[in-house]
C-alpha positions as CSV (number, residue, x, y, z in Angstrom):
1,M,-13.2,-3.8,-52.5
2,V,-9.4,-3.0,-53.9
3,N,-6.4,-4.6,-52.6
4,K,-3.7,-2.3,-52.5
5,I,-0.1,-3.7,-52.7
6,R,2.2,-2.6,-50.1
7,G,5.0,-0.5,-50.7
8,P,8.6,-1.0,-49.5
9,R,8.1,1.7,-46.6
10,S,5.4,-0.8,-45.1
11,G,8.1,-3.4,-45.3
12,G,10.6,-1.7,-43.5
13,A,8.1,-0.9,-40.9
14,L,7.6,-4.8,-40.5
15,V,11.6,-5.5,-40.1
16,A,11.8,-2.3,-37.6
17,L,8.8,-4.1,-35.8
18,V,10.3,-7.7,-35.8
19,L,13.9,-6.3,-34.9
20,L,12.1,-4.3,-31.7
21,L,10.2,-7.4,-30.8
22,G,13.3,-9.6,-30.8
23,A,15.0,-7.0,-28.8
24,C,12.3,-6.9,-26.2
25,A,12.5,-10.8,-26.1
26,S,16.2,-10.4,-25.5
27,A,15.8,-8.0,-22.5
28,E,13.2,-10.3,-20.9
29,R,15.5,-13.3,-21.5
30,E,18.6,-11.2,-19.8
31,Q,16.2,-10.3,-17.0
32,A,15.2,-13.8,-16.4
33,N,18.9,-14.8,-16.5
34,Q,19.4,-11.9,-13.6
35,I,16.3,-13.0,-11.5
36,E,16.5,-16.6,-11.3
37,P,19.7,-16.9,-8.7
38,L,18.0,-14.5,-6.6
39,L,14.5,-16.2,-6.5
40,L,16.5,-19.6,-5.8
41,A,18.6,-17.7,-3.0
42,A,15.5,-16.5,-1.5
43,G,13.8,-19.7,-1.3
44,F,11.4,-20.1,-4.5
45,Q,11.1,-23.6,-5.8
46,K,11.6,-24.0,-9.4
47,R,8.7,-26.0,-10.8
48,V,9.3,-27.3,-14.6
49,A,6.4,-27.6,-16.9
50,D,7.2,-31.5,-17.5
51,T,4.0,-32.4,-19.0
52,P,1.6,-30.8,-22.0
53,E,-0.9,-29.8,-19.5
54,K,1.5,-28.0,-17.2
55,L,3.1,-26.1,-20.1
56,A,-0.2,-25.1,-21.8
57,H,-1.0,-23.9,-18.5
58,L,2.0,-22.3,-17.6
59,Q,1.4,-20.5,-21.2
60,T,-1.5,-18.7,-19.8
61,L,0.2,-16.8,-17.1
62,P,2.0,-13.4,-17.6
63,A,5.4,-14.2,-18.4
64,L,8.2,-13.3,-16.1
65,R,5.6,-11.2,-13.9
66,M,5.3,-12.2,-10.5
67,V,1.8,-13.0,-9.4
68,P,0.5,-13.4,-5.8
69,Q,-1.9,-16.7,-5.5
70,V,-3.7,-17.8,-2.1
71,Y,-3.5,-21.4,-1.6
72,K,-5.1,-23.0,1.4
73,G,-5.3,-19.6,3.1
74,S,-1.7,-18.5,2.4
75,Y,-0.1,-16.2,0.1
76,Y,2.4,-17.8,-2.6
77,Y,4.3,-15.8,-5.3
78,V,4.6,-17.5,-8.5
79,L,7.0,-16.1,-11.6
80,P,6.4,-18.0,-14.7
81,D,8.9,-18.5,-17.3
82,P,7.1,-20.0,-20.1
83,E,9.6,-19.3,-23.0
84,G,13.1,-19.5,-21.3
85,C,13.0,-22.3,-18.6
86,R,9.4,-23.9,-19.1
87,C,9.0,-23.4,-15.7
88,M,7.6,-21.2,-12.8
89,Y,9.3,-20.1,-9.9
90,V,7.1,-20.5,-6.4
91,G,7.7,-18.9,-3.2
92,S,6.1,-18.3,0.2
93,E,5.7,-14.8,1.4
94,Q,9.0,-15.2,3.5
95,A,10.6,-16.3,0.2
96,F,9.2,-13.3,-1.7
97,E,10.5,-10.9,1.3
98,Q,13.5,-12.5,0.8
99,Y,13.8,-11.9,-2.7
100,E,13.0,-8.5,-2.8
101,A,15.6,-7.8,-0.1
102,L,18.0,-9.5,-2.3
103,A,17.0,-7.7,-5.5
104,I,17.4,-4.4,-3.5
105,R,20.8,-5.1,-2.6
106,H,22.0,-6.4,-6.0
107,T,20.6,-3.3,-7.7
108,M,22.4,-1.3,-5.0
109,A,25.6,-3.1,-5.9
110,K,25.3,-3.1,-9.5
111,D,24.4,0.9,-9.5
112,S,27.7,1.3,-7.2
113,I,29.6,-0.4,-9.9
114,Q,28.5,1.6,-12.6
115,R,28.9,4.6,-10.7
116,A,32.6,3.7,-9.9
117,A,33.2,3.0,-13.4
118,G,32.0,6.4,-14.5
119,E,34.2,7.9,-11.8
120,A,36.9,6.3,-13.1
121,T,36.8,7.3,-16.4
122,L,35.7,11.1,-15.5
123,N,38.1,13.9,-16.8
124,W,38.3,16.0,-13.9
125,D,40.6,18.7,-15.5
126,L,38.3,19.1,-17.8
127,W,35.6,20.5,-15.4
128,G,38.0,22.3,-13.6
129,P,37.8,23.9,-10.0
130,S,34.4,25.8,-11.1
131,F,32.9,22.9,-11.4
132,W,32.6,22.6,-7.5
133,P,30.3,25.0,-5.7
């Protein structure tokens, strides 16, 4: 079997992949930073992985994904953050419903602000009266 030496193109692809993965990790970290206040306001409890066993278990769960769990006949919702806070957020069904409502309001407020900023910078003279039907 002949070993092939990889050229500079494969090195460039590797660098691009590393940058892309870094950007994804950065986006996930930003998402976690935005979600945490909403979770806490909704009644989720932050449980820190303060032992090696808890951290190992935390790392087996899907990061930054809401996971429904049944415990003693009741539903709970868990959002693990093994890379950021090394913790998980745990909430009841009521806390989850409250989180969903807060998340919707947060998204709508953010969209409203972005829309207002876009309207403030729109050059209406450029579009003229023919812009309107």
